[in-house]
N, C-alpha and C positions, 0 to 999 in steps of 0.2 A: 617149916616148909622149905624146900629146896629152892634155890635161886636158879632161874632159867636164864641162860646166857643167849642173847640174840645172835651173837657170833657163832656159837655152837649151832643154833638152828639154821642159820644161813649156810654154815658148812655142810650140815646134813642134807639141806635142801640141794645144795650143789652136787653132793654125791649121788643123791637120788636121781637128779636129772641125768647125770652122766651115765649111771646105770640103765635108766629107761632109754636113753638114746642108744646104748650099745647093745641092748637086749636081743635086737633082731639077728646080730652076728655073734651072740654069746656062744661059747663052747659048752656052757652048762645052763641053758634058758631056764629050766625048771627051778635049779637053785637060785639063780639071779632074779627071777621072778618073785621067789619067796622072800628073798633078801629085800626086794623093793617094797613088798607088802609090809615087812618088819619095819622098814624105814618110815613108810607112811604112818604106820600106827604109833611109832615113837614121835614123829613130828606132830601128829594129832594131840597126843598126850601133853607134849611140851608147850604147844600152842594154847592149849586150854589152860594150862598152868601159868601162862604169862599174864602178869599183872596188866590191868587196864592201863595204867600209866605209861607202860611201854609201848602201847599202840599209838599213843596220840602225841 
């Protein structure tokens, strides 16, 4: 089983937040929207793989 890094999760979450924030002024909003959806899916998978000990 792969080890999930909470630092990587935090980094990806910050990237997603930045992308969502700039979405209204993006030069390629459709592409950026698709990338945001991909990041959400990645974060969802990573969070579900995170051991319960990391949450407490």
